[in-house]
C-alpha positions as CSV (number, residue, x, y, z in Angstrom):
1,M,141.4,137.9,201.3
2,F,138.0,139.2,202.4
3,A,135.1,136.7,202.8
4,Q,132.5,137.2,200.1
5,T,129.5,137.9,202.3
6,P,126.0,138.7,201.0
7,N,124.1,141.9,201.7
8,P,123.3,142.2,205.4
9,P,121.9,141.0,207.7
10,Y,124.0,138.0,208.6
11,Y,126.0,136.9,211.6
12,A,129.7,137.1,212.6
13,V,131.3,134.8,215.1
14,I,134.4,136.6,216.3
15,F,137.0,134.2,217.9
16,T,139.9,136.0,219.6
17,S,142.7,133.9,221.1
18,I,146.2,133.6,222.6
19,L,148.1,130.4,221.9
20,N,150.2,128.6,224.5
21,T,152.8,127.9,221.8
22,V,152.7,127.5,218.0
23,D,152.0,123.8,217.5
24,P,151.9,122.2,214.0
25,D,148.8,120.2,215.2
26,Y,147.0,123.5,215.8
27,I,147.5,124.6,212.2
28,K,146.5,121.2,210.9
29,T,143.3,121.2,213.1
30,N,142.5,124.8,212.1
31,N,142.8,124.0,208.4
32,F,140.6,120.9,208.8
33,L,137.9,122.8,210.7
34,I,137.7,125.4,207.9
35,K,137.1,122.7,205.4
36,E,134.4,121.2,207.7
37,A,132.7,124.6,208.2
38,E,132.6,125.1,204.4
39,K,130.4,122.0,204.1
40,L,127.7,123.4,206.4
41,K,124.5,125.1,205.5
42,G,124.7,128.8,206.2
43,Y,128.5,129.2,206.2
44,L,129.4,132.4,204.4
45,G,133.2,132.6,204.8
46,Q,136.0,133.4,207.2
47,E,138.8,135.9,207.7
48,I,141.8,135.1,209.9
49,A,144.7,137.1,211.3
50,R,147.3,135.8,213.8
51,N,150.3,137.3,215.5
52,D,150.5,137.1,219.3
53,L,146.8,137.7,219.3
54,G,144.7,135.7,216.8
55,V,141.4,136.9,215.4
56,S,139.1,134.7,213.4
57,V,135.8,135.9,212.1
58,S,133.4,133.4,210.5
59,Y,130.2,134.6,208.8
60,W,126.9,132.7,209.0
61,S,123.4,133.1,207.6
62,S,121.6,132.5,210.9
63,L,122.0,131.8,214.6
64,K,120.6,128.3,213.9
65,D,123.5,127.7,211.5
66,I,126.0,128.9,214.1
67,Q,124.5,126.5,216.7
68,A,124.8,123.6,214.2
69,W,128.5,124.4,213.8
70,R,128.9,124.6,217.6
71,Q,127.4,121.1,217.9
72,N,129.4,119.6,215.0
73,T,131.4,116.6,216.3
74,H,134.7,117.7,214.7
75,H,134.3,121.2,216.1
76,Q,133.5,119.8,219.6
77,L,136.6,117.7,219.5
78,A,138.7,120.7,218.4
79,I,137.2,122.8,221.2
80,N,138.2,120.2,223.8
81,S,141.7,119.9,222.3
82,G,142.1,123.6,222.2
83,K,141.3,124.0,225.8
84,Q,143.7,121.2,226.8
85,H,146.6,121.9,224.5
86,F,146.5,125.0,222.2
87,Y,145.0,128.0,223.9
88,K,146.1,130.1,226.8
89,K,143.0,132.2,226.5
90,Y,140.1,132.8,224.1
91,K,136.9,134.7,223.8
92,V,133.9,134.1,221.4
93,R,131.5,136.9,220.4
94,I,128.5,136.5,218.2
95,A,127.2,139.6,216.4
96,L,124.5,140.6,214.0
97,V,126.0,142.4,211.0
98,E,123.5,145.1,210.0
99,R,125.6,147.0,207.6
100,D,128.9,146.6,205.8
101,Y,131.1,148.8,203.6
102,L,133.9,148.1,201.2
103,F,136.7,150.5,200.3
104,V,139.1,149.6,197.4
105,N,141.9,152.0,196.5
106,A,142.1,151.4,192.7
């Protein structure tokens, strides 16, 4: 399902990753973090796809809101756990969304 984002501008945090192995704790941690992010000011939604390569895009109102999420205690613990246990490799990109378009084949 697509995140219900407002009209631009807004920000996207693009998290691309490769897991070491599929770990039930990873799924549990990921689900918990989504619920935590939903509580924060400026969180607009998220879209996730995972095969061998995982891509998660979260949407935020401002860079300040992204920074607050980055500094969130639960998120910090998950980052450390991810580096130690879950991820072989990951990259984070932060982008300003200036335009968006939607196509629906009715």
